[in-house]
Each structure stands twice: as C-alpha cells, then as structure tokens.
N, CA, C and O atoms as CSV, one atom per row, in Angstrom:
chain,resi,resn,atom,element,x,y,z
A,1,MET,N,N,96.638,55.706,55.106
A,1,MET,CA,C,95.748,55.830,56.209
A,1,MET,C,C,94.285,56.638,55.941
A,1,MET,O,O,94.203,57.610,55.190
A,2,SER,N,N,93.352,56.169,56.552
A,2,SER,CA,C,92.033,56.711,56.369
A,2,SER,C,C,91.522,57.020,57.885
A,2,SER,O,O,92.013,56.649,58.951
A,3,LEU,N,N,90.279,57.888,57.606
A,3,LEU,CA,C,89.564,58.219,59.112
A,3,LEU,C,C,88.109,57.875,58.616
A,3,LEU,O,O,87.678,58.318,57.552
A,4,TRP,N,N,87.500,57.197,59.308
A,4,TRP,CA,C,86.093,57.171,58.879
A,4,TRP,C,C,85.306,58.322,59.289
A,4,TRP,O,O,85.542,58.797,60.400
A,5,THR,N,N,84.410,58.838,58.561
A,5,THR,CA,C,83.442,59.897,58.713
A,5,THR,C,C,82.320,59.554,58.131
A,5,THR,O,O,82.306,58.756,57.194
A,6,PRO,N,N,80.981,60.251,58.735
A,6,PRO,CA,C,79.667,59.876,58.340
A,6,PRO,C,C,79.450,59.869,56.783
A,6,PRO,O,O,78.553,59.268,56.192
A,7,GLY,N,N,80.493,60.695,56.195
A,7,GLY,CA,C,80.355,61.116,54.706
A,7,GLY,C,C,81.068,59.985,53.992
A,7,GLY,O,O,80.981,59.952,52.765
A,8,GLY,N,N,81.886,58.890,54.742
A,8,GLY,CA,C,82.530,58.123,53.922
A,8,GLY,C,C,84.186,58.071,54.524
A,8,GLY,O,O,84.516,58.769,55.483
A,9,GLU,N,N,84.968,57.328,53.956
A,9,GLU,CA,C,86.225,57.160,54.407
A,9,GLU,C,C,87.196,58.618,53.651
A,9,GLU,O,O,87.123,59.126,52.532
A,10,VAL,N,N,87.867,58.865,54.579
A,10,VAL,CA,C,88.518,60.108,54.374
A,10,VAL,C,C,90.182,59.737,54.213
A,10,VAL,O,O,90.661,59.136,55.174
A,11,PRO,N,N,90.925,59.989,53.290
A,11,PRO,CA,C,92.126,59.807,53.144
A,11,PRO,C,C,92.881,60.674,54.068
A,11,PRO,O,O,92.643,61.881,54.022
A,12,ILE,N,N,94.022,60.094,55.149
A,12,ILE,CA,C,94.623,61.174,55.986
A,12,ILE,C,C,96.130,60.706,55.463
A,12,ILE,O,O,96.378,59.529,55.202
A,13,GLU,N,N,97.103,61.775,55.343
A,13,GLU,CA,C,98.494,61.603,55.154
A,13,GLU,C,C,98.824,61.409,56.391
A,13,GLU,O,O,98.312,62.298,57.071
A,14,ARG,N,N,99.538,60.550,57.136
A,14,ARG,CA,C,100.350,60.163,58.293
A,14,ARG,C,C,101.488,60.976,58.604
A,14,ARG,O,O,101.812,61.109,59.784
A,15,ASN,N,N,102.200,61.592,57.597
A,15,ASN,CA,C,103.430,62.575,57.896
A,15,ASN,C,C,103.266,63.460,57.141
A,15,ASN,O,O,104.009,63.400,56.161
A,16,PRO,N,N,102.398,64.524,57.177
A,16,PRO,CA,C,102.419,65.711,56.190
A,16,PRO,C,C,103.677,66.351,56.054
A,16,PRO,O,O,104.447,66.691,56.953
A,17,ARG,N,N,103.819,66.498,54.624
A,17,ARG,CA,C,105.199,67.448,54.363
A,17,ARG,C,C,104.941,68.655,54.434
A,17,ARG,O,O,104.027,69.070,53.721
A,18,SER,N,N,105.566,69.471,55.195
A,18,SER,CA,C,105.574,70.751,55.580
A,18,SER,C,C,106.875,71.440,55.793
A,18,SER,O,O,107.922,70.793,55.766
A,19,THR,N,N,106.857,72.794,56.017
A,19,THR,CA,C,108.315,73.288,56.427
A,19,THR,C,C,108.471,73.767,57.902
A,19,THR,O,O,109.446,74.346,58.380
A,20,GLU,N,N,107.143,73.356,58.620
A,20,GLU,CA,C,107.245,73.588,59.936
A,20,GLU,C,C,107.668,72.254,60.598
A,20,GLU,O,O,107.604,71.140,60.080
A,21,ALA,N,N,108.134,72.585,61.904
A,21,ALA,CA,C,108.833,71.563,62.515
A,21,ALA,C,C,107.713,70.280,62.788
A,21,ALA,O,O,106.570,70.385,63.235
A,22,THR,N,N,108.409,69.093,62.383
A,22,THR,CA,C,107.658,67.746,62.520
A,22,THR,C,C,108.471,66.777,63.509
A,22,THR,O,O,109.698,66.852,63.572
A,23,PRO,N,N,107.826,65.976,64.185
A,23,PRO,CA,C,108.305,64.944,64.823
A,23,PRO,C,C,109.526,64.576,64.628
A,23,PRO,O,O,110.383,64.615,65.510
A,24,SER,N,N,109.777,64.065,63.105
A,24,SER,CA,C,111.188,63.729,62.411
A,24,SER,C,C,112.117,64.741,62.481
A,24,SER,O,O,113.259,64.440,62.132
A,25,ASP,N,N,111.875,66.039,62.901
A,25,ASP,CA,C,112.712,67.102,63.260
A,25,ASP,C,C,113.204,67.141,64.709
A,25,ASP,O,O,114.014,68.009,65.034
A,26,GLY,N,N,112.715,66.161,65.678
A,26,GLY,CA,C,113.144,66.321,66.731
A,26,GLY,C,C,112.141,66.973,67.647
A,26,GLY,O,O,112.469,66.911,68.832
A,27,PHE,N,N,110.943,67.615,67.384
A,27,PHE,CA,C,109.926,67.815,67.944
A,27,PHE,C,C,108.758,66.839,68.203
A,27,PHE,O,O,108.111,66.257,67.332
A,28,ASP,N,N,108.594,66.756,69.528
A,28,ASP,CA,C,107.476,65.897,70.058
A,28,ASP,C,C,106.312,66.805,70.395
A,28,ASP,O,O,106.362,67.420,71.460
A,29,PRO,N,N,105.353,66.939,69.656
A,29,PRO,CA,C,104.099,67.803,70.733
A,29,PRO,C,C,103.769,67.300,71.853
A,29,PRO,O,O,103.352,68.091,72.699
A,30,PHE,N,N,103.841,66.036,72.156
A,30,PHE,CA,C,103.418,65.475,73.205
A,30,PHE,C,C,104.167,65.215,74.373
A,30,PHE,O,O,103.812,64.487,75.301
A,31,ASP,N,N,105.385,65.946,74.263
A,31,ASP,CA,C,106.434,65.650,75.224
A,31,ASP,C,C,106.186,66.282,76.694
A,31,ASP,O,O,107.083,66.218,77.535
A,32,GLY,N,N,105.051,66.842,76.954
A,32,GLY,CA,C,104.599,67.409,78.430
A,32,GLY,C,C,104.815,68.868,78.456
A,32,GLY,O,O,104.282,69.486,79.378
A,33,ARG,N,N,105.562,69.555,77.530
A,33,ARG,CA,C,105.657,71.020,77.702
A,33,ARG,C,C,104.415,71.710,77.490
A,33,ARG,O,O,103.500,71.170,76.869
A,34,ASP,N,N,104.314,72.980,78.011
A,34,ASP,CA,C,103.013,73.707,78.007
A,34,ASP,C,C,103.240,74.293,76.784
A,34,ASP,O,O,104.369,74.440,76.317
A,35,LEU,N,N,102.049,74.693,76.150
A,35,LEU,CA,C,101.814,75.600,74.824
A,35,LEU,C,C,102.630,76.799,74.837
A,35,LEU,O,O,102.979,77.313,73.774
A,36,GLU,N,N,103.040,77.400,76.235
A,36,GLU,CA,C,103.540,78.867,76.258
A,36,GLU,C,C,105.241,78.594,75.971
A,36,GLU,O,O,106.046,79.489,75.713
A,37,ASP,N,N,105.513,77.328,76.072
A,37,ASP,CA,C,107.078,77.010,76.086
A,37,ASP,C,C,107.315,76.709,74.641
A,37,ASP,O,O,108.511,76.558,74.391
A,38,LEU,N,N,106.569,76.588,73.698
A,38,LEU,CA,C,106.778,76.112,72.466
A,38,LEU,C,C,107.073,77.507,71.516
A,38,LEU,O,O,106.640,78.638,71.738
A,39,SER,N,N,107.899,77.089,70.453
A,39,SER,CA,C,108.174,78.339,69.645
A,39,SER,C,C,106.901,78.527,68.796
A,39,SER,O,O,106.087,77.603,68.818
A,40,PRO,N,N,106.604,79.746,67.962
A,40,PRO,CA,C,105.472,79.750,67.275
A,40,PRO,C,C,105.357,78.689,66.126
A,40,PRO,O,O,104.181,78.370,65.950
A,41,ALA,N,N,106.098,78.152,65.427
A,41,ALA,CA,C,106.216,77.078,64.685
A,41,ALA,C,C,105.584,75.694,65.408
A,41,ALA,O,O,104.624,74.994,65.088
A,42,GLU,N,N,106.432,75.615,66.396
A,42,GLU,CA,C,105.455,74.272,67.177
A,42,GLU,C,C,104.365,74.705,67.694
A,42,GLU,O,O,103.662,73.712,67.884
A,43,ARG,N,N,103.748,75.772,68.081
A,43,ARG,CA,C,102.691,76.364,68.993
A,43,ARG,C,C,101.619,75.750,67.533
A,43,ARG,O,O,100.814,74.818,67.556
A,44,GLU,N,N,101.944,76.565,66.486
A,44,GLU,CA,C,100.946,76.329,65.390
A,44,GLU,C,C,100.757,74.959,64.806
A,44,GLU,O,O,99.687,74.539,64.367
A,45,GLN,N,N,101.856,74.320,64.837
A,45,GLN,CA,C,101.570,72.624,64.320
A,45,GLN,C,C,100.844,72.228,65.588
A,45,GLN,O,O,99.824,71.619,65.266
A,46,VAL,N,N,100.955,72.325,66.818
A,46,VAL,CA,C,100.209,71.598,67.871
A,46,VAL,C,C,98.655,71.974,67.873
A,46,VAL,O,O,97.805,71.154,68.222
A,47,GLU,N,N,98.296,73.470,67.397
A,47,GLU,CA,C,96.810,73.887,67.487
A,47,GLU,C,C,96.369,73.410,66.322
A,47,GLU,O,O,95.157,73.195,66.279
A,48,ALA,N,N,97.109,73.138,65.187
A,48,ALA,CA,C,96.395,72.584,63.762
A,48,ALA,C,C,96.086,70.970,64.268
A,48,ALA,O,O,95.035,70.378,64.020
A,49,MET,N,N,97.026,70.504,64.889
A,49,MET,CA,C,96.852,69.068,65.293
A,49,MET,C,C,95.439,69.024,66.068
A,49,MET,O,O,94.621,68.272,65.539
A,50,ILE,N,N,95.017,69.680,67.198
A,50,ILE,CA,C,94.213,70.033,68.051
A,50,ILE,C,C,92.937,70.127,67.336
A,50,ILE,O,O,91.946,69.474,67.660
A,51,ALA,N,N,92.982,70.948,66.362
A,51,ALA,CA,C,91.838,71.374,65.427
A,51,ALA,C,C,91.498,70.261,64.369
A,51,ALA,O,O,90.340,70.205,63.956
A,52,GLU,N,N,92.319,69.483,63.965
A,52,GLU,CA,C,91.802,68.274,63.090
A,52,GLU,C,C,91.460,67.172,64.167
A,52,GLU,O,O,90.462,66.511,63.879
A,53,MET,N,N,92.130,66.819,65.432
A,53,MET,CA,C,91.335,66.034,66.165
A,53,MET,C,C,90.060,66.251,66.465
A,53,MET,O,O,89.188,65.390,66.354
A,54,ALA,N,N,89.836,67.646,66.944
A,54,ALA,CA,C,88.414,67.996,67.290
A,54,ALA,C,C,87.591,67.797,65.853
A,54,ALA,O,O,86.536,67.176,65.986
A,55,GLU,N,N,87.819,68.102,64.903
A,55,GLU,CA,C,86.886,68.102,63.609
A,55,GLU,C,C,86.550,66.489,63.467
A,55,GLU,O,O,85.470,65.994,63.143
A,56,ALA,N,N,87.888,65.753,63.832
A,56,ALA,CA,C,87.388,64.237,63.568
A,56,ALA,C,C,86.490,63.792,64.725
A,56,ALA,O,O,85.526,63.082,64.440
A,57,GLN,N,N,86.690,64.109,65.910
A,57,GLN,CA,C,85.564,63.825,67.043
A,57,GLN,C,C,84.103,64.616,66.622
A,57,GLN,O,O,83.008,64.149,66.937
A,58,ARG,N,N,84.250,65.733,65.952
A,58,ARG,CA,C,82.586,66.318,65.692
A,58,ARG,C,C,82.226,64.991,64.572
A,58,ARG,O,O,81.232,64.335,64.883
A,59,GLN,N,N,82.865,64.623,63.478
A,59,GLN,CA,C,82.256,63.958,62.609
A,59,GLN,C,C,81.804,62.637,63.077
A,59,GLN,O,O,80.768,62.057,62.752
A,60,VAL,N,N,82.941,62.151,64.075
A,60,VAL,CA,C,82.248,60.777,64.816
A,60,VAL,C,C,81.054,61.086,65.474
A,60,VAL,O,O,80.127,60.306,65.252
A,61,LEU,N,N,80.836,62.024,66.227
A,61,LEU,CA,C,79.684,62.500,66.953
A,61,LEU,C,C,78.511,62.614,66.017
A,61,LEU,O,O,77.387,62.189,66.284
A,62,ALA,N,N,78.818,63.159,65.011
A,62,ALA,CA,C,77.523,63.501,64.103
A,62,ALA,C,C,76.933,62.103,63.592
A,62,ALA,O,O,75.794,62.147,63.128
A,63,ALA,N,N,77.561,60.918,63.626
A,63,ALA,CA,C,76.812,59.663,63.072
A,63,ALA,C,C,76.306,58.945,64.489
A,63,ALA,O,O,76.881,58.855,65.574
A,64,PRO,N,N,75.200,58.541,64.115
A,64,PRO,CA,C,74.619,57.504,65.104
A,64,PRO,C,C,75.582,56.501,65.715
A,64,PRO,O,O,76.237,55.805,64.938
A,65,ALA,N,N,75.729,56.362,66.962
A,65,ALA,CA,C,76.413,55.308,67.488
A,65,ALA,C,C,76.487,54.095,67.191
A,65,ALA,O,O,77.476,53.386,67.380
A,66,ALA,N,N,75.005,53.615,66.496
A,66,ALA,CA,C,74.719,52.347,65.938
A,66,ALA,C,C,75.634,52.219,64.647
A,66,ALA,O,O,76.384,51.259,64.470
A,67,VAL,N,N,75.518,53.138,63.881
A,67,VAL,CA,C,76.330,53.256,62.505
A,67,VAL,C,C,77.778,52.796,62.760
A,67,VAL,O,O,78.288,51.763,62.325
A,68,VAL,N,N,78.401,53.802,63.595
A,68,VAL,CA,C,79.782,53.587,64.167
A,68,VAL,C,C,80.119,52.367,64.319
A,68,VAL,O,O,80.915,51.788,63.580
A,69,VAL,N,N,79.427,51.757,65.494
A,69,VAL,CA,C,79.481,50.282,65.900
A,69,VAL,C,C,79.384,49.158,64.762
A,69,VAL,O,O,80.120,48.173,64.705
A,70,ALA,N,N,78.447,49.442,63.945
A,70,ALA,CA,C,78.202,48.508,62.676
A,70,ALA,C,C,79.500,48.759,61.841
A,70,ALA,O,O,80.073,47.779,61.364
A,71,ASN,N,N,79.968,49.947,61.647
A,71,ASN,CA,C,80.975,50.028,60.725
A,71,ASN,C,C,82.363,49.129,61.266
A,71,ASN,O,O,83.069,48.465,60.507
A,72,HIS,N,N,82.594,49.281,62.849
A,72,HIS,CA,C,83.509,48.540,63.336
A,72,HIS,C,C,83.482,46.856,63.067
A,72,HIS,O,O,84.448,46.154,62.767
A,73,ALA,N,N,82.343,46.515,63.230
A,73,ALA,CA,C,81.987,45.015,62.903
A,73,ALA,C,C,82.236,44.669,61.614
A,73,ALA,O,O,82.740,43.599,61.273
A,74,MET,N,N,81.875,45.603,60.840
A,74,MET,CA,C,82.265,45.474,59.303
A,74,MET,C,C,83.888,45.139,59.096
A,74,MET,O,O,84.476,44.198,58.563
A,75,GLY,N,N,84.304,46.271,59.724
A,75,GLY,CA,C,85.965,46.181,59.617
A,75,GLY,C,C,86.353,44.707,60.265
A,75,GLY,O,O,87.163,44.014,59.651
A,76,LEU,N,N,85.839,44.275,61.373
A,76,LEU,CA,C,86.340,42.905,61.618
A,76,LEU,C,C,86.028,41.586,60.809
A,76,LEU,O,O,86.736,40.581,60.875
A,77,PHE,N,N,84.696,41.718,59.906
A,77,PHE,CA,C,84.274,40.779,59.338
A,77,PHE,C,C,85.477,40.786,58.108
A,77,PHE,O,O,86.035,39.729,57.816
A,78,GLN,N,N,85.809,42.015,57.446
A,78,GLN,CA,C,86.816,42.154,56.726
A,78,GLN,C,C,88.059,41.688,56.918
A,78,GLN,O,O,88.779,41.114,56.101
A,79,LEU,N,N,88.337,42.040,58.350
A,79,LEU,CA,C,89.666,41.370,58.613
A,79,LEU,C,C,89.812,39.830,58.693
A,79,LEU,O,O,90.862,39.218,58.494
A,80,ALA,N,N,88.552,39.261,59.028
A,80,ALA,CA,C,88.684,37.678,59.055
A,80,ALA,C,C,88.832,37.139,57.813
A,80,ALA,O,O,89.619,36.241,57.511
A,81,ALA,N,N,87.789,37.901,56.842
A,81,ALA,CA,C,87.747,37.070,55.589
A,81,ALA,C,C,88.843,37.342,54.789
A,81,ALA,O,O,89.033,36.662,53.780
A,82,LEU,N,N,89.815,38.511,55.192
A,82,LEU,CA,C,90.992,38.560,54.466
A,82,LEU,C,C,92.079,37.294,55.189
A,82,LEU,O,O,92.955,36.829,54.460
A,83,HIS,N,N,91.981,36.908,56.306
A,83,HIS,CA,C,93.115,36.242,56.858
A,83,HIS,C,C,92.477,34.687,56.238
A,83,HIS,O,O,93.292,33.814,55.938
A,84,LEU,N,N,91.379,34.498,56.121
A,84,LEU,CA,C,90.802,33.148,55.508
A,84,LEU,C,C,91.016,32.891,54.244
A,84,LEU,O,O,91.038,31.751,53.780
A,85,LYS,N,N,91.218,34.108,53.490
A,85,LYS,CA,C,91.244,33.852,51.927
A,85,LYS,C,C,92.880,33.771,51.457
A,85,LYS,O,O,93.202,33.580,50.284
A,86,GLN,N,N,93.690,33.918,52.373
A,86,GLN,CA,C,95.249,33.704,51.952
A,86,GLN,C,C,95.434,32.290,51.730
A,86,GLN,O,O,94.724,31.451,52.284
A,87,PRO,N,N,96.442,31.984,50.875
A,87,PRO,CA,C,96.948,30.634,50.411
A,87,PRO,C,C,97.050,29.565,51.580
A,87,PRO,O,O,96.687,28.389,51.625
A,88,GLU,N,N,97.801,30.557,52.703
A,88,GLU,CA,C,97.840,29.709,53.980
A,88,GLU,C,C,97.184,30.339,55.135
A,88,GLU,O,O,97.922,30.790,56.012
A,89,PRO,N,N,95.695,30.456,55.294
A,89,PRO,CA,C,95.196,31.465,56.167
A,89,PRO,C,C,95.676,31.275,57.703
A,89,PRO,O,O,96.071,30.233,58.227
A,90,ASP,N,N,95.543,32.526,58.270
A,90,ASP,CA,C,95.954,32.716,59.789
A,90,ASP,C,C,94.770,32.363,60.551
A,90,ASP,O,O,93.860,33.175,60.715
A,91,PHE,N,N,94.742,31.110,61.054
A,91,PHE,CA,C,93.335,30.712,61.622
A,91,PHE,C,C,93.278,31.417,62.861
A,91,PHE,O,O,92.174,31.755,63.286
A,92,ASP,N,N,94.383,31.704,63.540
A,92,ASP,CA,C,94.249,32.620,64.990
A,92,ASP,C,C,93.814,33.788,64.838
A,92,ASP,O,O,93.040,34.241,65.681
A,93,ALA,N,N,94.202,34.541,63.748
A,93,ALA,CA,C,93.666,35.782,63.606
A,93,ALA,C,C,92.348,35.985,63.315
A,93,ALA,O,O,91.603,36.776,63.892
A,94,ALA,N,N,91.957,34.953,62.031
A,94,ALA,CA,C,90.522,35.144,61.394
A,94,ALA,C,C,89.540,34.617,62.934
A,94,ALA,O,O,88.491,35.181,63.246
A,95,ARG,N,N,90.054,33.638,63.613
A,95,ARG,CA,C,89.209,33.203,64.980
A,95,ARG,C,C,88.970,34.412,65.980
A,95,ARG,O,O,87.998,34.572,66.717
A,96,LEU,N,N,90.092,35.233,65.832
A,96,LEU,CA,C,90.170,36.351,67.023
A,96,LEU,C,C,89.117,37.355,66.590
A,96,LEU,O,O,88.305,37.822,67.389
A,97,ALA,N,N,89.159,37.721,65.114
A,97,ALA,CA,C,88.307,38.654,64.564
A,97,ALA,C,C,86.670,37.813,64.436
A,97,ALA,O,O,85.652,38.480,64.615
A,98,ILE,N,N,86.618,36.859,64.231
A,98,ILE,CA,C,85.444,36.351,63.987
A,98,ILE,C,C,84.420,36.217,65.741
A,98,ILE,O,O,83.207,36.308,65.932
A,99,ASP,N,N,85.433,36.005,66.615
A,99,ASP,CA,C,84.890,35.887,67.932
A,99,ASP,C,C,84.684,37.204,68.408
A,99,ASP,O,O,83.754,37.272,69.212
A,100,THR,N,N,85.371,38.479,68.117
A,100,THR,CA,C,85.352,39.424,68.466
A,100,THR,C,C,84.091,40.233,68.067
A,100,THR,O,O,83.405,40.899,68.842
A,101,MET,N,N,83.876,40.060,66.632
A,101,MET,CA,C,82.306,40.405,66.032
A,101,MET,C,C,81.293,39.786,66.603
A,101,MET,O,O,80.291,40.369,67.016
A,102,ALA,N,N,81.547,38.199,66.684
A,102,ALA,CA,C,80.316,37.740,67.314
A,102,ALA,C,C,80.102,38.364,68.758
A,102,ALA,O,O,78.982,38.803,69.020
A,103,GLY,N,N,80.996,38.421,69.603
A,103,GLY,CA,C,80.788,39.134,70.838
A,103,GLY,C,C,80.378,40.571,70.847
A,103,GLY,O,O,79.774,40.980,71.839
A,104,LEU,N,N,80.616,41.321,69.935
A,104,LEU,CA,C,80.135,42.459,69.690
A,104,LEU,C,C,78.806,42.720,69.375
A,104,LEU,O,O,78.160,43.676,69.805
A,105,LEU,N,N,78.386,41.814,68.581
A,105,LEU,CA,C,76.818,41.812,68.154
A,105,LEU,C,C,76.084,41.284,69.248
A,105,LEU,O,O,75.106,41.875,69.706
A,106,ASP,N,N,76.557,40.059,69.752
A,106,ASP,CA,C,75.703,39.642,70.936
A,106,ASP,C,C,75.634,40.984,72.029
A,106,ASP,O,O,74.663,41.133,72.770
A,107,ALA,N,N,76.612,41.776,72.021
A,107,ALA,CA,C,76.419,42.554,73.475
A,107,ALA,C,C,75.613,43.697,72.948
A,107,ALA,O,O,74.798,44.291,73.654
A,108,ALA,N,N,75.857,44.005,71.662
A,108,ALA,CA,C,74.856,45.305,70.977
A,108,ALA,C,C,73.152,44.693,70.808
A,108,ALA,O,O,72.146,45.338,70.512
A,109,GLY,N,N,73.269,43.468,71.066
A,109,GLY,CA,C,71.511,43.059,70.924
A,109,GLY,C,C,70.971,43.495,69.544
A,109,GLY,O,O,71.583,43.434,68.478
A,110,ASP,N,N,69.600,43.986,69.775
A,110,ASP,CA,C,68.912,44.675,68.298
A,110,ASP,C,C,69.208,45.985,68.328
A,110,ASP,O,O,68.669,46.742,67.521
A,111,ARG,N,N,70.113,46.448,69.270
A,111,ARG,CA,C,70.248,47.968,68.998
A,111,ARG,C,C,71.067,48.361,67.662
A,111,ARG,O,O,71.464,49.515,67.500
A,112,LEU,N,N,71.259,47.515,66.877
A,112,LEU,CA,C,72.143,47.945,65.418
A,112,LEU,C,C,70.940,47.852,64.566
A,112,LEU,O,O,71.161,48.135,63.389
A,113,GLY,N,N,69.902,47.576,64.813
A,113,GLY,CA,C,68.710,47.585,63.859
A,113,GLY,C,C,68.949,46.588,62.840
A,113,GLY,O,O,69.486,45.515,63.116
A,114,GLU,N,N,68.485,46.970,61.395
A,114,GLU,CA,C,68.853,46.244,60.194
A,114,GLU,C,C,70.249,45.708,60.003
A,114,GLU,O,O,70.566,44.567,59.665
A,115,ASP,N,N,71.043,46.755,60.287
A,115,ASP,CA,C,72.590,46.334,60.312
A,115,ASP,C,C,72.760,45.175,60.982
A,115,ASP,O,O,73.317,44.309,60.307
A,116,GLY,N,N,72.446,44.844,62.166
A,116,GLY,CA,C,72.850,43.982,63.141
A,116,GLY,C,C,72.153,42.525,62.392
A,116,GLY,O,O,72.882,41.541,62.512
A,117,ALA,N,N,71.319,42.376,61.918
A,117,ALA,CA,C,70.640,41.381,61.480
A,117,ALA,C,C,71.723,40.778,60.326
A,117,ALA,O,O,72.103,39.608,60.368
A,118,THR,N,N,72.120,41.638,59.398
A,118,THR,CA,C,73.044,41.631,58.074
A,118,THR,C,C,74.314,41.164,59.025
A,118,THR,O,O,74.906,40.095,58.878
A,119,LEU,N,N,74.515,41.802,59.667
A,119,LEU,CA,C,75.926,41.502,60.589
A,119,LEU,C,C,76.134,40.049,61.190
A,119,LEU,O,O,77.162,39.374,61.147
A,120,ALA,N,N,74.938,39.738,61.746
A,120,ALA,CA,C,74.815,38.208,62.350
A,120,ALA,C,C,74.849,37.353,61.002
A,120,ALA,O,O,75.547,36.344,61.106
A,121,GLU,N,N,74.345,37.510,59.965
A,121,GLU,CA,C,74.487,36.610,59.092
A,121,GLU,C,C,75.943,36.455,58.316
A,121,GLU,O,O,76.287,35.438,57.714
A,122,GLY,N,N,76.704,37.622,58.441
A,122,GLY,CA,C,77.912,37.606,58.247
A,122,GLY,C,C,78.832,36.899,59.184
A,122,GLY,O,O,79.824,36.284,58.794
A,123,VAL,N,N,78.517,36.992,60.275
A,123,VAL,CA,C,79.437,36.114,61.249
A,123,VAL,C,C,78.951,34.545,60.845
A,123,VAL,O,O,79.875,33.759,60.631
A,124,LEU,N,N,77.857,34.137,60.749
A,124,LEU,CA,C,77.553,32.847,60.443
A,124,LEU,C,C,78.334,32.589,59.102
A,124,LEU,O,O,79.006,31.558,59.056
A,125,GLU,N,N,78.317,33.352,58.096
A,125,GLU,CA,C,78.938,33.237,56.954
A,125,GLU,C,C,80.628,33.149,56.870
A,125,GLU,O,O,81.222,32.702,55.888
A,126,LEU,N,N,81.207,33.602,57.950
A,126,LEU,CA,C,82.286,33.466,58.264
A,126,LEU,C,C,82.721,32.025,58.917
A,126,LEU,O,O,83.602,31.288,58.475
A,127,GLN,N,N,81.980,31.816,59.959
A,127,GLN,CA,C,82.195,30.602,60.825
A,127,GLN,C,C,82.111,29.442,59.995
A,127,GLN,O,O,82.874,28.504,60.226
A,128,ARG,N,N,81.106,29.365,58.857
A,128,ARG,CA,C,81.220,28.462,57.902
A,128,ARG,C,C,82.541,28.417,57.006
A,128,ARG,O,O,83.198,27.401,56.779
A,129,ALA,N,N,82.777,29.549,56.597
A,129,ALA,CA,C,84.207,29.617,55.885
A,129,ALA,C,C,85.201,29.210,56.763
A,129,ALA,O,O,86.045,28.518,56.193
A,130,PHE,N,N,85.389,29.373,57.843
A,130,PHE,CA,C,86.583,28.903,58.819
A,130,PHE,C,C,86.466,27.490,59.161
A,130,PHE,O,O,87.426,26.874,59.626
A,131,VAL,N,N,85.309,26.940,58.946
A,131,VAL,CA,C,85.058,25.486,59.130
A,131,VAL,C,C,85.914,24.770,58.062
A,131,VAL,O,O,86.861,23.999,58.215
A,132,ALA,N,N,85.212,25.321,56.720
A,132,ALA,CA,C,85.523,24.650,55.588
A,132,ALA,C,C,86.919,25.047,54.923
A,132,ALA,O,O,87.463,24.257,54.152
A,133,ARG,N,N,87.521,26.338,55.244
A,133,ARG,CA,C,89.074,25.958,55.239
A,133,ARG,C,C,89.596,25.384,56.200
A,133,ARG,O,O,90.526,24.718,55.744
A,134,ARG,N,N,89.531,25.268,57.206
A,134,ARG,CA,C,90.199,24.328,58.318
A,134,ARG,C,C,90.187,23.202,57.935
A,134,ARG,O,O,91.217,22.533,57.850
A,135,SER,N,N,89.068,22.786,57.639
A,135,SER,CA,C,89.131,20.899,57.235
A,135,SER,C,C,89.549,20.666,56.039
A,135,SER,O,O,89.777,19.484,55.781
A,136,ALA,N,N,89.784,21.720,54.920
A,136,ALA,CA,C,90.305,21.607,53.804
A,136,ALA,C,C,91.615,20.742,53.731
A,136,ALA,O,O,92.382,20.890,54.682
A,137,PRO,N,N,91.967,19.910,52.800
A,137,PRO,CA,C,93.323,19.470,52.821
A,137,PRO,C,C,94.328,20.407,52.287
A,137,PRO,O,O,94.046,21.075,51.292
A,138,PRO,N,N,95.594,20.525,52.919
A,138,PRO,CA,C,96.511,21.236,52.549
A,138,PRO,C,C,96.717,21.421,51.228
A,138,PRO,O,O,96.403,20.463,50.521
A,139,VAL,N,N,97.198,22.472,50.639
A,139,VAL,CA,C,97.297,23.117,49.033
A,139,VAL,C,C,98.697,22.222,48.896
A,139,VAL,O,O,99.589,22.071,49.731
A,140,ALA,N,N,98.590,21.755,47.726
A,140,ALA,CA,C,99.849,20.558,47.242
A,140,ALA,C,C,100.715,21.873,46.829
A,140,ALA,O,O,100.264,23.005,46.658
A,141,ASP,N,N,102.283,21.383,46.694
A,141,ASP,CA,C,103.047,22.336,46.443
A,141,ASP,C,C,103.033,22.331,44.872
A,141,ASP,O,O,103.269,21.277,44.283
A,142,SER,N,N,102.818,23.248,44.323
A,142,SER,CA,C,102.804,23.359,42.756
A,142,SER,C,C,104.125,23.249,42.043
A,142,SER,O,O,104.189,23.493,40.839
A,143,ASN,N,N,105.089,22.922,42.677
A,143,ASN,CA,C,106.401,22.845,41.838
A,143,ASN,C,C,106.680,21.644,42.036
A,143,ASN,O,O,107.880,21.425,41.872
A,144,LEU,N,N,105.871,20.456,42.419
A,144,LEU,CA,C,106.221,19.163,42.179
A,144,LEU,C,C,105.541,18.757,41.225
A,144,LEU,O,O,104.392,19.138,41.005
A,145,THR,N,N,106.342,17.707,40.354
A,145,THR,CA,C,105.994,17.295,39.114
A,145,THR,C,C,105.139,15.933,39.328
A,145,THR,O,O,104.966,15.563,40.490
A,146,SER,N,N,104.683,15.294,38.439
A,146,SER,CA,C,103.759,14.459,38.666
A,146,SER,C,C,104.656,13.007,38.733
A,146,SER,O,O,104.048,11.967,38.990
A,147,ASP,N,N,105.903,12.985,38.527
A,147,ASP,CA,C,107.083,11.976,38.895
A,147,ASP,C,C,107.485,12.001,40.256
A,147,ASP,O,O,107.771,10.938,40.807
A,148,GLU,N,N,107.556,13.332,41.010
A,148,GLU,CA,C,108.012,13.490,42.143
A,148,GLU,C,C,106.682,13.280,43.251
A,148,GLU,O,O,106.843,13.299,44.472
A,149,SER,N,N,105.643,13.122,42.725
A,149,SER,CA,C,104.504,13.096,43.846
A,149,SER,C,C,104.219,11.881,44.300
A,149,SER,O,O,103.358,11.732,45.167
C-alpha cells in the first residue's frame, strides 16, 4: 500500500509489526472508548495513528488541489488501461473508469491547467482503445490444433 504525497508515492505498511497492542490482538482503536479508558500501550498506538493521519493530511494540503485531482484522474486512466489490456478485458470496469475520468475532467474544466489538456487526450485515447478492443474478434483458444478448428 502507498500514500500519495507531493514528494511522490510513499510505501506504507498496512499492518506494522510491533510489540504494542494491535487490532489483531483484539484492540480496535475506533471502538468508541475515550482515550482515558485506554491502557498506556493502546493510547500510544492511537496517538501514533493520529499523528500519522495528521502528517498525511498536512502533505496532501501542501499540494495544490489541481495536482491532487490530476493525480486521481491519472489513477482512473491507469485503472481503465489495466482492464482493457487484459486477455479478456473487463469492459464494464474499464467503462466505469473512463466515464468517471471524463466526468471529473468535464467538471474541473480548465482549472487543471496543462494537466487537464493532457488528461483529456488520455480520455480520448482510452475511448479509442475501448472501441478497438470491444470490436476486436474474440481471442482464439491457443490449445486448439489446426485439425480441431
């Protein structure tokens, strides 16, 4: 798992290994208890999580909103492209990503600057690829011999 930051993608370990109490130990930091009701180890874990979330928010806020939005649009581009390049494309998933990206760009208008124009070209490229893959004949089973076909 990774977190986007203005400095690039930062890998994040989803289940950090530690000797402190963890959710797998039966401790759920979001179970509604007050901080005062927690053990010192549980409180330390929650405080560390809060500090990490605050730092992540600070990093996101440090980037211009247009950059964050363009980054998400690029993620939609990559999602659609991945679904389209599979041997058996998932056209519904690709269409969802393409339509969502197009809607996002339409709503953003010219507020994405140069990135907006590049991303708009990307939507057109994805739409052409979608039509090409959708209209292509099915891939023949490579296990068939010429005698069986």
